[in-house]
PAPA-444679 format. One line per 5 residues: their letters; for each residue x, y, z of N, C-alpha, C, CB. Coordinates in pm, whole numbers. Atoms other than C-alpha are relative to their C-alpha. Glycine has a CB too. Layout:
% PAPA-444679
A	X Y Z X Y Z X Y Z X Y Z ~ ...
//
This chain:
% PAPA-444679
XXXXX	-34 71 -122 24679 3408 7600 152 -16 13 -68 -138 2 ~ -144 24 -5 25041 3326 7512 77 130 26 48 -64 -130 ~ -73 -125 -19 25148 3689 7494 -34 67 132 -29 95 -115 ~ 26 -45 -136 24971 3772 7819 90 -72 99 -148 -22 37 ~ -98 73 -82 25184 3499 7974 138 64 -17 3 -152 -38
XXXXX	-127 -68 25 25480 3669 7807 11 130 77 17 26 -148 ~ 0 -124 -79 25380 3997 7972 29 -28 147 -134 73 -14 ~ -19 34 -142 25366 3829 8312 144 -40 29 -94 -113 40 ~ -137 49 -20 25713 3680 8262 105 102 -42 20 -130 -77 ~ -96 -100 47 25872 3996 8119 77 61 117 -72 111 -80
XXXXX	-86 -60 -103 26162 4141 8316 50 139 -39 119 -90 27 ~ -39 -133 45 26223 4455 8107 -119 69 -65 119 -7 -99 ~ 110 -76 61 26000 4733 7977 -14 -32 -148 23 150 19 ~ 6 26 144 26092 4659 7615 -69 -133 -30 141 0 -59 ~ 65 130 24 25991 4292 7636 -149 7 34 68 -111 83
XXXXX	142 -17 -34 25666 4390 7809 -74 73 -111 -14 76 133 ~ 63 -77 106 25591 4646 7537 -23 -85 -125 85 122 -35 ~ 13 87 117 25653 4390 7260 -115 -99 20 131 -76 -26 ~ 107 96 -27 25424 4135 7424 -136 68 0 24 -70 135 ~ 126 -74 1 25154 4397 7476 -42 32 -144 12 130 82
XXXXX	32 -30 140 25176 4494 7108 -56 -122 -71 125 51 -73 ~ 50 122 63 25131 4134 6996 -136 -40 58 101 -115 17 ~ 130 28 -59 24844 4091 7240 -109 81 -70 1 32 150 ~ 96 -86 69 24665 4386 7079 -22 -47 -145 49 146 1 ~ 10 44 139 24740 4253 6730 -93 -122 -11 139 -35 -56
XXXXX	76 124 13 24586 3911 6795 -142 10 57 73 -112 68 ~ 136 -16 -51 24281 4041 6982 -85 80 -97 2 68 136 ~ 75 -89 89 24183 4277 6698 -106 -71 -85 95 71 -90 ~ 107 63 79 23992 4019 6485 -130 -18 78 46 -135 -50 ~ 121 20 -81 23753 3945 6771 -77 131 16 36 -56 138
XXXXX	66 -130 -13 23683 4318 6808 -68 39 -131 101 108 42 ~ 44 -50 130 23630 4368 6435 -121 -72 -57 113 -10 -97 ~ 104 77 70 23386 4091 6340 -138 14 62 38 -145 -2 ~ 128 -8 -70 23108 4187 6580 -114 49 -87 12 89 118 ~ 108 -55 82 22908 4397 6332 -50 -103 -101 46 126 -72
XXXXX	41 103 96 22908 4112 6079 -81 -110 66 121 -59 -68 ~ 72 106 -71 22796 3852 6334 -140 46 37 76 -43 127 ~ 133 -51 -36 22510 4072 6455 -90 7 -122 11 139 64 ~ 80 -11 123 22394 4139 6098 -45 -137 -50 79 71 -108 ~ 33 135 47 22403 3768 6012 -97 -73 92 125 -81 -15
XXXXX	74 77 -101 22221 3662 6328 -138 57 31 79 -6 127 ~ 125 -62 -44 21938 3913 6387 -67 77 -113 26 92 118 ~ 78 -74 99 21661 4078 6187 24 150 15 -151 -32 14 ~ -23 -145 0 21672 4448 6099 -71 68 115 -45 60 -131 ~ 76 -64 -108 21404 4533 6356 67 -17 136 -141 -57 5
XXXXX	-72 23 -125 21636 4397 6628 144 50 -5 -1 -147 32 ~ -142 -28 22 21962 4529 6487 54 103 97 22 46 -142 ~ -48 -103 -91 21988 4840 6702 29 -55 139 -100 111 10 ~ -17 55 -135 21944 4645 7026 124 -88 9 -123 -81 41 ~ -111 95 -11 22195 4369 6953 133 61 -48 -32 -125 -81
XXXXX	-122 -74 35 22443 4597 6778 45 80 121 -23 93 -123 ~ -32 -76 -120 22422 4803 7094 67 -86 107 -124 63 55 ~ -62 89 -98 22506 4504 7314 146 -23 -36 -75 -134 9 ~ -139 20 43 22817 4437 7106 83 125 25 6 -39 -148 ~ -76 -123 -17 22927 4802 7104 17 34 148 -68 116 -73
XXXXX	-11 -27 -144 22855 4830 7478 116 -77 61 -130 -37 73 ~ -109 80 -55 23092 4546 7558 136 50 -48 -18 -148 -39 ~ -125 -59 49 23359 4704 7336 32 127 79 -10 33 -152 ~ -19 -125 -75 23307 5038 7514 41 -27 145 -128 83 -2 ~ -29 28 -141 23319 4878 7860 139 -58 22 -103 -95 54
XXXXX	-132 59 -15 23656 4716 7792 102 93 65 51 -43 -132 ~ -101 -89 -58 23881 5021 7859 -24 37 146 6 125 -81 ~ 15 -34 -142 23719 5128 8191 -10 -121 92 -123 84 17 ~ 14 118 -86 23648 4776 8318 136 -57 39 -83 -108 -70 ~ -134 50 -31 24016 4681 8297 57 63 125 93 24 -116
XXXXX	-54 -62 -121 24142 4939 8548 -91 -11 120 29 144 -26 ~ 92 13 -114 23826 4907 8759 26 -130 76 -146 6 -49 ~ -21 129 -67 23879 4538 8830 147 -21 37 -47 -114 -91 ~ -140 29 -24 24255 4526 8801 65 94 101 76 7 -130 ~ -49 -83 -108 24300 4813 9044 6 -77 131 -87 124 15
XXXXX	0 84 -119 24205 4568 9318 115 -102 -6 -135 -74 15 ~ -106 100 16 24445 4310 9176 137 62 25 -6 -63 -142 ~ -130 -65 -14 24738 4550 9150 27 40 145 8 122 -90 ~ -18 -46 -138 24681 4681 9504 27 -114 96 -122 77 46 ~ -7 109 -98 24647 4343 9675 106 -105 -32 -134 -67 10
XXXXX	-94 109 32 24868 4099 9482 107 42 -101 -76 -119 -55 ~ -104 -47 91 25077 4312 9243 -45 1 -146 122 -87 13 ~ 46 -20 138 25047 4420 8880 28 -121 -90 65 123 -59 ~ -30 116 84 25203 4100 8740 -120 -92 -12 120 -77 56 ~ 116 88 1 24889 3912 8833 -110 48 -96 -56 -13 139
XXXXX	94 -48 102 24692 4134 8595 15 -83 -127 25 150 -31 ~ -24 75 123 24855 3950 8305 -31 -149 17 145 18 -45 ~ 36 140 -23 24816 3607 8463 -152 -19 -6 53 -48 136 ~ 147 9 4 24444 3671 8512 -50 16 -143 -64 108 91 ~ 39 -14 141 24413 3794 8152 27 -127 -78 75 117 -64
XXXXX	-32 125 69 24585 3476 8031 -101 -109 35 142 -46 36 ~ 100 99 -43 24346 3261 8235 -134 27 -69 -18 3 154 ~ 126 -35 67 24047 3450 8095 5 -36 -149 -30 151 16 ~ -16 35 142 24180 3406 7739 -11 -149 -22 133 50 -53 ~ 11 146 11 24216 3032 7795 -142 -48 13 86 -67 105
XXXXX	141 37 -17 23860 3001 7921 -81 43 -121 -59 64 129 ~ 70 -47 120 23736 3212 7628 23 -94 -118 46 141 -36 ~ -33 89 111 23915 2985 7382 -80 -130 9 151 -31 -2 ~ 73 127 -17 23756 2670 7525 -150 21 -22 25 -59 141 ~ 144 -24 14 23406 2819 7549 -37 31 -144 -43 116 92
XXXXX	33 -36 137 23418 2967 7201 15 -119 -94 89 115 -47 ~ -22 118 83 23547 2642 7055 -124 -89 -1 123 -79 49 ~ 113 92 -13 23244 2450 7182 -136 69 -2 12 -79 127 ~ 129 -69 -11 22975 2718 7221 -16 114 -100 -17 53 139 ~ 8 -108 97 23050 2961 6938 -29 -52 -139 128 81 0
XXXXX	32 54 133 22862 2853 6622 42 94 -112 -149 -28 -10 ~ -28 -79 119 22957 2971 6275 -130 66 -46 60 -89 -114 ~ 121 -73 37 22709 3242 6174 -7 31 -150 -7 129 78 ~ 3 -34 141 22809 3294 5812 -65 -112 -80 141 28 -52 ~ 68 97 85 22592 3123 5553 13 44 -145 -150 -16 41
XXXXX	-15 -27 143 22675 3109 5182 -99 -89 -75 148 -26 -49 ~ 109 75 64 22377 3007 4969 47 -79 -123 -109 96 -41 ~ -37 63 126 22557 2919 4647 150 -26 -4 -43 86 -120 ~ -140 25 25 22886 2764 4543 67 -97 96 71 125 4 ~ -57 97 -93 22938 2524 4835 -101 -109 26 44 67 132
XXXXX	89 112 -35 22797 2186 4935 3 -17 151 44 -133 -72 ~ 12 15 -144 22670 2159 5291 -22 -147 33 -115 87 56 ~ 9 141 -34 22736 1810 5424 -10 -18 151 121 -75 -54 ~ 14 30 -142 22636 1661 5755 -108 85 65 132 22 71 ~ 104 -69 -75 22409 1798 6024 35 148 18 -21 -67 136
XXXXX	-23 -142 -26 22365 2164 6107 98 19 116 -132 72 30 ~ -91 -8 -115 22545 2102 6439 144 -18 -44 -37 -105 105 ~ -136 24 48 22849 1965 6258 52 119 -79 4 -126 -87 ~ -43 -113 81 22858 2256 6015 30 122 86 -106 34 -104 ~ -14 -120 -82 22825 2518 6289 112 -13 102 -130 30 70
XXXXX	-92 14 -113 23051 2371 6558 125 -83 -30 -72 -61 114 ~ -109 96 18 23278 2103 6413 73 15 -133 -54 -138 11 ~ -68 -22 128 23393 2246 6079 109 105 19 -101 46 -109 ~ -113 -90 -20 23741 2395 6116 69 24 -134 100 -58 104 ~ -54 -28 132 23797 2524 5765 -60 131 -50 -30 -116 -100
XXXXX	51 -122 60 23745 2829 5549 -129 -32 -75 104 64 -95 ~ 131 29 57 23382 2847 5440 -10 47 -144 -109 65 82 ~ 12 -58 132 23410 3071 5135 91 -75 -98 34 151 3 ~ -84 76 94 23531 2862 4836 83 86 -94 -87 -91 -82 ~ -76 -87 91 23660 3166 4645 143 17 51 -68 138 -15
XXXXX	-141 -14 -41 24040 3216 4647 21 121 90 91 11 -123 ~ -34 -110 -90 24189 3435 4918 111 83 -63 43 -53 140 ~ -97 -89 62 24371 3737 4773 59 95 105 -65 80 -116 ~ -61 -94 -96 24616 3965 4959 -79 129 15 142 33 -43 ~ 77 -125 -4 24394 4261 4870 -110 -5 105 -61 27 -137
XXXXX	111 12 -95 24122 4124 5099 38 46 140 -49 -143 4 ~ -42 -42 -133 24333 4208 5404 -9 151 18 142 -48 27 ~ 12 -145 -9 24318 4578 5321 -129 52 -62 118 65 -68 ~ 126 -39 65 23980 4577 5146 -87 88 89 -77 -124 -39 ~ 86 -87 -83 23796 4725 5450 41 147 -3 2 -48 142
XXXXX	-45 -139 1 24009 5040 5422 -62 77 -116 152 7 -9 ~ 60 -67 116 23849 5114 5084 -144 42 26 6 -91 -121 ~ 135 -46 -36 23516 5164 5262 -2 150 25 -50 -74 125 ~ -7 -145 -17 23637 5522 5310 -68 74 -115 145 46 13 ~ 65 -66 114 23482 5593 4969 -150 14 23 25 -79 -128
XXXXX	143 -10 -32 23135 5550 5125 -18 102 112 -58 -138 42 ~ 20 -104 -101 23032 5867 5308 -85 -48 117 -64 121 -63 ~ 85 52 -106 22770 5673 5506 77 -88 98 -115 -79 -59 ~ -87 75 -91 23058 5477 5661 110 90 55 61 -122 -73 ~ -113 -83 -41 23341 5731 5670 -40 106 103 61 68 -122
XXXXX	38 -109 -89 23158 6022 5835 -44 -52 137 -111 83 -62 ~ 34 52 -133 22991 5818 6114 121 -57 75 -106 -107 -12 ~ -117 57 -65 23322 5640 6182 87 109 63 83 -81 -101 ~ -81 -110 -53 23511 5967 6225 -71 68 116 32 102 -110 ~ 74 -68 -106 23237 6131 6430 -2 -83 128 -143 28 -46
XXXXX	0 88 -116 23210 5830 6660 138 -5 65 -45 -140 -39 ~ -135 10 -54 23588 5807 6698 39 124 79 100 -23 -112 ~ -29 -123 -73 23612 6172 6805 -61 -8 140 -55 123 -77 ~ 67 11 -131 23359 6113 7084 67 -107 85 -150 -32 -18 ~ -62 110 -73 23516 5781 7183 137 41 54 14 -125 -90
XXXXX	-134 -41 -42 23862 5938 7200 -1 85 125 68 74 -111 ~ 7 -88 -117 23752 6197 7455 -76 -63 116 -65 133 -38 ~ 87 51 -106 23473 6023 7647 42 -136 53 -140 -7 -50 ~ -44 132 -46 23651 5687 7677 152 -6 16 -46 -107 -97 ~ -146 14 -5 24022 5693 7588 62 102 95 60 17 -140
XXXXX	-58 -103 -86 24105 6026 7753 -29 -27 147 -53 139 -38 ~ 37 27 -139 23914 5938 8068 80 -116 55 -151 -29 10 ~ -71 118 -46 24077 5597 8092 148 27 24 -16 -113 -100 ~ -144 -23 -8 24431 5723 8032 35 108 102 55 39 -136 ~ -39 -118 -76 24424 6054 8216 -50 3 144 -49 121 -70
XXXXX	43 0 -140 24232 5976 8536 116 -32 95 -113 -101 21 ~ -114 23 -91 24542 5817 8696 98 117 2 75 -127 -42 ~ -94 -111 6 24756 6108 8576 -51 124 73 30 35 -145 ~ 59 -117 -66 24515 6369 8717 -29 -25 148 -126 40 -71 ~ 49 24 -135 24382 6203 9031 109 -46 97 -109 -102 -4
XXXXX	-105 49 -89 24698 6042 9164 74 114 71 100 -85 -79 ~ -66 -110 -72 24887 6368 9236 -97 91 76 80 84 -98 ~ 93 -93 -62 24572 6562 9325 -64 -56 126 -107 39 -97 ~ 70 61 -112 24410 6315 9564 82 -106 72 -128 -59 -47 ~ -85 99 -67 24693 6073 9648 -60 -139 5 29 45 138
XXXXX	67 129 1 24494 5765 9546 99 -115 -19 -104 -5 -110 ~ -72 123 29 24631 5411 9553 -65 -69 -119 4 -94 124 ~ 58 64 119 24566 5169 9260 -146 -42 18 82 -121 -36 ~ 138 43 -24 24246 5037 9418 -95 119 -6 -11 -71 138 ~ 84 -120 2 24104 5386 9469 -8 60 -140 53 104 100
XXXXX	4 -46 140 24202 5487 9116 -97 -85 -81 142 -6 -63 ~ 90 88 74 24019 5182 8980 -146 31 24 28 -143 36 ~ 140 -30 -33 23699 5282 9159 -53 121 -76 -14 23 149 ~ 44 -118 73 23689 5610 8965 -65 -37 -134 117 95 -23 ~ 53 40 130 23604 5415 8648 -142 -54 8 91 -106 -62
XXXXX	138 47 -14 23272 5304 8793 -98 96 -66 -36 -17 149 ~ 88 -99 61 23122 5627 8662 -24 -26 -147 57 138 17 ~ 17 22 144 23188 5557 8296 -66 -134 -28 136 8 -71 ~ 67 130 17 23076 5195 8338 -150 16 16 54 -104 101 ~ 144 -22 -24 22740 5300 8485 -59 86 -111 -23 67 137
XXXXX	51 -86 105 22701 5579 8231 -18 -72 -132 91 117 -19 ~ 8 74 127 22770 5348 7936 -119 -96 1 130 -77 -26 ~ 113 94 -8 22516 5092 8058 -132 74 -12 5 -79 133 ~ 122 -81 11 22250 5361 8102 -17 50 -143 4 120 99 ~ 8 -50 137 22334 5506 7762 -48 -105 -98 134 50 -44
XXXXX	43 107 89 22283 5169 7597 -149 -26 11 76 -128 30 ~ 144 18 -15 21933 5140 7742 -77 107 -77 -38 4 148 ~ 64 -110 71 21856 5470 7571 28 -2 -150 43 131 57 ~ -40 -4 141 22017 5389 7237 -46 -122 -78 149 13 -11 ~ 33 119 77 21972 5027 7128 -150 -24 -14 63 -120 63
XXXXX	145 23 10 21607 4946 7214 -77 122 -50 -55 -43 136 ~ 70 -121 43 21499 5309 7168 22 26 -148 46 121 83 ~ -29 -18 142 21668 5321 6829 -89 -88 -86 147 -32 -28 ~ 88 90 75 21475 5015 6708 -145 47 8 12 -143 54 ~ 138 -49 -15 21150 5153 6851 -23 123 -87 -30 32 147
XXXXX	8 -123 77 21218 5487 6684 -22 -31 -148 127 84 19 ~ 13 38 141 21262 5324 6343 -131 -72 -26 118 -87 -44 ~ 126 71 15 20962 5096 6397 -119 94 -1 -17 -102 110 ~ 110 -97 -4 20735 5386 6488 -7 80 -130 17 95 119 ~ -3 -73 126 20847 5572 6177 -55 -85 -114 143 45 -31
XXXXX	50 90 103 20776 5267 5961 -152 -11 5 64 -140 15 ~ 146 7 -14 20421 5242 6100 -66 127 -50 -39 -25 147 ~ 56 -128 43 20366 5610 6033 1 12 -152 78 115 62 ~ -9 -7 145 20479 5574 5671 -101 -91 -69 140 -37 -44 ~ 98 90 57 20243 5284 5613 62 -123 -65 -83 73 -100
XXXXX	-50 125 59 20271 4939 5450 80 24 -128 -117 -95 -29 ~ -80 -6 120 20539 4892 5188 103 110 -4 -88 14 -115 ~ -97 -109 -4 20740 5196 5289 88 -14 123 -72 138 -1 ~ -95 13 -110 21051 5188 5503 68 134 24 105 -109 -31 ~ -71 -125 -28 21217 5477 5682 144 -5 -49 -3 29 150
XXXXX	-139 -8 42 21548 5592 5546 93 -17 121 28 134 -72 ~ -93 18 -112 21851 5497 5759 34 130 72 127 -63 -48 ~ -35 -129 -62 21915 5868 5820 -95 38 113 -2 110 -105 ~ 95 -32 -107 21606 5882 6041 55 -43 136 -135 -67 -26 ~ -59 49 -125 21800 5685 6304 97 101 60 71 -132 -24
XXXXX	-103 -92 -47 22057 5965 6328 -52 106 96 65 66 -116 ~ 54 -100 -92 21819 6193 6518 41 -30 144 -152 5 -10 ~ -33 37 -137 21900 5999 6835 146 31 35 -26 -148 23 ~ -142 -24 -28 22274 6061 6798 23 139 56 83 -19 -127 ~ -22 -136 -48 22231 6431 6871 -6 7 152 -104 94 -61
XXXXX	5 6 -146 22133 6354 7229 132 -55 55 -118 -89 47 ~ -128 56 -43 22452 6147 7258 112 102 -7 35 -121 -85 ~ -102 -105 12 22672 6429 7128 -14 103 113 -9 69 -137 ~ 24 -101 -103 22510 6674 7371 43 -50 138 -148 41 3 ~ -38 56 -129 22555 6443 7671 151 -13 14 -66 -137 20
XXXXX	-146 12 -5 22919 6377 7583 64 136 24 54 -61 -131 ~ -54 -135 -18 22988 6751 7558 -22 50 142 -63 96 -99 ~ 31 -46 -136 22813 6834 7886 83 -78 102 -151 -16 30 ~ -73 82 -95 22978 6543 8067 148 36 7 -14 -145 -37 ~ -142 -36 2 23330 6641 7958 25 137 63 53 -2 -142
XXXXX	-13 -131 -64 23274 7002 8064 -12 -13 151 -108 98 -53 ~ 17 22 -145 23147 6888 8406 126 -65 57 -125 -88 28 ~ -121 68 -48 23446 6655 8442 117 96 11 35 -116 -94 ~ -113 -92 0 23699 6922 8349 -12 108 105 16 62 -134 ~ 19 -112 -93 23552 7207 8553 4 -47 145 -132 71 -27
XXXXX	7 45 -139 23480 7007 8868 133 -61 46 -112 -102 16 ~ -134 49 -37 23821 6838 8860 91 117 33 61 -86 -113 ~ -84 -118 -25 23989 7178 8838 -39 69 130 -11 97 -116 ~ 47 -70 -120 23775 7317 9121 21 -79 129 -146 32 -15 ~ -16 83 -120 23836 7025 9359 128 40 74 5 -151 -37
XXXXX	-120 -33 -78 24077 7121 9644 96 -118 5 -38 43 142 ~ -101 107 -11 24401 6926 9678 -34 -91 118 141 59 18 ~ 21 104 -100 24353 6600 9870 -143 -1 56 98 17 113 ~ 142 2 -41 23975 6660 9896 -84 -45 -120 -47 141 53 ~ 73 57 114 23799 6428 9652 -149 23 18 30 -150 -15
XXXXX	147 3 -1 23432 6469 9560 -48 -71 -125 -60 144 8 ~ 51 90 103 23209 6270 9331 -37 70 -130 -119 -74 51 ~ 55 -70 117 23112 6543 9083 79 -24 -130 -2 148 28 ~ -66 34 127 23392 6475 8828 -41 -136 -54 149 3 18 ~ 43 134 43 23279 6111 8821 -141 5 -57 6 -100 118
XXXXX	133 -20 60 22922 6225 8757 14 50 -143 -84 100 85 ~ -26 -48 136 23055 6416 8458 45 -112 -92 105 110 3 ~ -46 115 79 23233 6102 8337 -117 -90 -37 107 -80 77 ~ 115 85 26 22909 5905 8370 -89 60 -110 -82 -21 129 ~ 81 -67 102 22719 6163 8163 67 -14 -137 -20 150 35
XXXXX	-73 15 126 22990 6158 7896 -4 -144 -50 145 45 17 ~ 7 141 39 22989 5776 7900 -133 -37 -60 27 -88 120 ~ 133 26 57 22614 5768 7839 -9 57 -141 -110 61 89 ~ 2 -59 133 22653 6006 7547 84 -77 -100 48 142 7 ~ -87 78 88 22941 5807 7403 -67 -127 -46 131 -33 72
XXXXX	64 126 37 22739 5486 7410 -117 22 -96 -48 -73 124 ~ 109 -32 93 22438 5648 7241 57 24 -140 -80 123 49 ~ -63 -29 128 22661 5783 6965 53 -128 -64 114 102 17 ~ -58 123 52 22837 5447 6928 -105 -89 -65 70 -77 112 ~ 102 92 51 22526 5235 6887 -71 56 -122 -102 -31 109
XXXXX	78 -60 109 22337 5476 6662 84 9 -128 -50 139 41 ~ -80 -22 121 22624 5555 6424 48 -131 -63 120 89 32 ~ -43 128 57 22755 5199 6385 -119 -71 -65 64 -90 109 ~ 119 63 58 22401 5068 6328 -41 70 -129 -117 2 100 ~ 33 -75 122 22338 5345 6074 90 -42 -116 13 151 25
XXXXX	-93 39 106 22652 5252 5878 -35 -138 -54 144 2 52 ~ 37 135 44 22546 4887 5868 -132 2 -76 -9 -95 121 ~ 128 -13 70 22189 4981 5768 21 45 -145 -92 98 72 ~ -24 -55 134 22327 5172 5469 73 -98 -90 79 129 10 ~ -83 89 82 22568 4899 5356 6 -139 63 143 58 -16
XXXXX	4 135 -57 22459 4553 5466 103 -91 -64 -138 -60 -17 ~ -95 86 72 22688 4401 5204 141 10 58 2 35 -149 ~ -133 -19 -61 22987 4535 5401 -5 -11 151 57 137 -40 ~ 22 0 -145 22860 4456 5750 122 -42 79 -115 -90 34 ~ -116 49 -74 23164 4257 5860 118 96 -14 40 -139 -50
XXXXX	-113 -90 23 23414 4497 5704 -19 134 69 20 22 -149 ~ 24 -126 -69 23246 4797 5866 62 -3 140 -151 29 9 ~ -61 12 -132 23356 4668 6207 150 18 -5 -33 -135 60 ~ -145 -16 16 23714 4649 6081 34 147 -25 52 -88 -117 ~ -28 -139 34 23703 4998 5931 -18 92 120 -89 46 -115
XXXXX	25 -82 -119 23550 5155 6241 111 -19 102 -137 -35 64 ~ -106 28 -98 23810 4984 6458 132 67 -39 19 -151 15 ~ -122 -66 46 24094 5121 6243 -3 149 32 19 -22 -152 ~ 11 -144 -25 23968 5480 6268 3 28 150 -130 57 -62 ~ 9 -22 -145 23884 5454 6639 135 -27 68 -108 -91 62
XXXXX	-126 35 -65 24210 5284 6737 112 98 -37 41 -142 -39 ~ -102 -97 42 24424 5526 6534 -15 131 78 -10 27 -152 ~ 25 -122 -75 24261 5829 6696 28 -22 149 -145 47 -22 ~ -26 31 -140 24277 5661 7037 148 -12 31 -70 -126 38 ~ -144 12 -19 24647 5591 6989 68 137 0 60 -88 -111
XXXXX	-62 -132 11 24731 5950 6892 -30 86 123 -49 71 -128 ~ 45 -88 -106 24535 6114 7172 92 12 121 -130 -45 47 ~ -83 -10 -121 24750 6025 7476 132 72 -21 28 -136 52 ~ -122 -74 23 25049 6190 7308 -18 151 22 50 -26 -141 ~ 21 -144 -16 24886 6534 7325 -97 37 112 -50 57 -129
XXXXX	90 -32 -112 24631 6506 7608 74 71 115 -65 -128 53 ~ -69 -69 -110 24891 6595 7878 39 144 -34 125 -78 40 ~ -36 -137 41 25012 6899 7679 -122 91 1 62 -2 -140 ~ 123 -79 -3 24651 7014 7646 -33 43 143 -118 -80 -60 ~ 27 -33 -140 24601 6997 8024 99 104 53 4 -126 86
XXXXX	-102 -94 -47 24928 7180 8086 -19 139 -60 139 -53 -34 ~ 9 -128 70 24852 7454 7831 -122 81 42 -4 -24 -150 ~ 124 -75 -26 24489 7547 7905 -72 -46 125 -94 -12 -117 ~ 62 45 -123 24414 7362 8227 -106 -107 -24 -62 116 72 ~ 99 107 12 24170 7081 8299 -137 57 -35 -8 -80 130
XXXXX	130 -61 29 23866 7311 8295 -7 45 -145 -27 118 94 ~ -2 -43 140 23965 7469 7965 0 -116 -97 121 86 -25 ~ -3 119 86 24032 7125 7821 -139 -59 -18 94 -106 58 ~ 137 49 13 23675 7023 7898 -78 77 -104 -71 8 134 ~ 68 -81 101 23545 7314 7693 54 -24 -139 13 146 34
XXXXX	-60 27 132 23791 7246 7411 -49 -132 -57 153 -1 10 ~ 47 130 48 23690 6881 7390 -145 7 -43 16 -107 109 ~ 140 -15 40 23322 6977 7382 -10 71 -135 -77 79 107 ~ 1 -70 129 23395 7220 7097 44 -89 -115 88 121 7 ~ -46 91 106 23586 6958 6900 -106 -105 -33 130 -70 43
XXXXX	108 96 26 23302 6709 6942 -108 64 -85 -60 -54 133 ~ 103 -68 79 23057 6967 6808 44 20 -144 -34 135 64 ~ -48 -33 135 23272 7068 6511 30 -125 -82 125 88 8 ~ -46 117 76 23420 6729 6414 -92 -120 13 138 -38 46 ~ 91 113 -20 23138 6505 6536 -144 33 -35 7 -47 141
XXXXX	142 -33 16 22796 6668 6554 -29 60 -138 -43 99 109 ~ 27 -67 127 22814 6897 6249 11 -95 -120 97 118 -19 ~ -4 94 113 22934 6624 6005 -120 -95 -5 126 -81 6 ~ 117 89 -1 22646 6399 6117 -124 75 -47 -22 -59 140 ~ 111 -80 53 22399 6680 6054 7 6 -152 1 143 61
XXXXX	-20 -4 145 22545 6709 5704 -31 -135 -62 144 43 -34 ~ 28 135 49 22528 6331 5660 -150 -27 -3 70 -103 87 ~ 144 21 -3 22163 6328 5762 -69 77 -113 -57 43 135 ~ 57 -82 107 22089 6603 5510 28 -58 -137 55 142 8 ~ -41 42 134 22281 6454 5219 7 -151 -19 133 59 -29
XXXXX	-24 144 9 22298 6081 5296 -84 -70 -105 -23 -63 131 ~ 86 68 97 21997 5966 5095 34 44 -141 -147 29 30 ~ -34 -51 134 22094 6187 4802 129 -64 -50 15 155 2 ~ -126 63 40 22446 6042 4801 -22 -144 -43 101 5 114 ~ 22 142 32 22320 5685 4802 -74 -15 -133 -79 -68 112
XXXXX	78 9 123 22073 5748 4523 75 54 -120 -129 73 16 ~ -73 -62 111 22314 5957 4315 127 -70 -40 32 139 35 ~ -124 70 32 22613 5724 4327 -20 -149 -7 105 33 102 ~ 6 144 16 22680 5363 4245 34 -69 132 95 -47 -112 ~ -20 75 -123 22646 5129 4546 23 91 119 118 -95 -15
XXXXX	-8 -88 -116 22610 5422 4782 121 89 2 -1 -79 122 ~ -115 -89 3 22926 5604 4676 -45 141 -39 108 -53 -97 ~ 35 -138 32 22928 5980 4642 4 20 -151 95 99 71 ~ 5 -26 144 22823 6085 4294 96 111 -36 -143 36 -44 ~ -94 -103 44 23077 6284 4101 -45 57 -135 144 -58 -12
//
C-alpha cells in the first residue's frame, strides 16, 4: 500500500521503478504461501479443486490488471492506477486482519491458551517455537533436489511465460501500432485470457480430483493411486497452450493493418485454458509428492516462474522481429513441447521410481 502511494506520487521514472520494485518485493509472501494454506485447510480429495482456485487467482492477476486499469488510464489517467491499488491494499489489510484465520497447527512443543477464536484471529506472534535461522529464508531453493518439484516447476513456468507473461506484455506492443488502439481498447483484449483461464480451471481442479478418486475406486480399498496418475491431465493443457499460441501468432500476422478481428483473442483464450490446466495439475502434483514441503513449494515455484517471466520480455521483441509473429507462435509451441511436455512425460515414467529409490523423494544416486 505504501509503495503504491509512492508510485502515485513519483515524478521521475527512476523513483517509480524503485517503488514498483519494493511493491513486488512485499507482495511476494502473499503469492508464495497459498500452497501451504490450501494443504493445511483441505483434505487430499479436495486438494485439486482448491489448489486450482488459488492458482487461478494468481494466473488472473497479470491479465486482470490491464483489463480493468485500461478503463482507468483512458478516463482518469494512469496515476489513478496506483491510487486504486493502494486503496485495494488498504482494504485487503483490514479484511485479512479480522477475517483471515491462522491455518497452521503445531501439535507438539507449544501450549495453546485461550479460545480457538483468539488463537486464530488475535494472536500476533510467531507460532513455531523453534529458533529462526537465516538458512530458512533460502531453504525453499534447496527443493531443487526433488525431481517431483523441480521438473513440474520448470515445465509450468515455460507455459506460464508464453501463455501469460508474453501475452500480457506484448499485446500492447503488437496491437497498438497495428490497430491503433487506445488504453481502454487494449485492456479489452485481455478478456480472452481471463475467460480461457476460468474455463481451464473448471477442467483441471474438479476434474483432477474426480480423476484421482475414480482411480482410487478402481484400485480398491487400501490402495491409493500414485501422484503421477494426475499428470495425465496436464497433457491436454500443454496441447491447448501450443495450439492457442499458434492461433494467436498466425492470426495476428494475417490481420490487415487497422482491421481488428477476434481470432487472435480466441487463440489467447485457448492458450489461457491450457496454461491453467497445466498450472493446477503440476502444482497439485508437486504438493501430493511432498506434503512436508507444501508451503515452501509455493515459494520455489514462484521463484522459477518469476525468474523466467522476468527474462522473457527482454527477448520477446527480438523474437518477433527475427521470425515474425506467426513464426514466433510455432517456436513457442515447440519450446513448450520440448521443455514442458517431454520432461513431464519423463517425470510420469520415473517419478515413482525416484521417490522409492531415494531418501525423502530425492533422486537415488
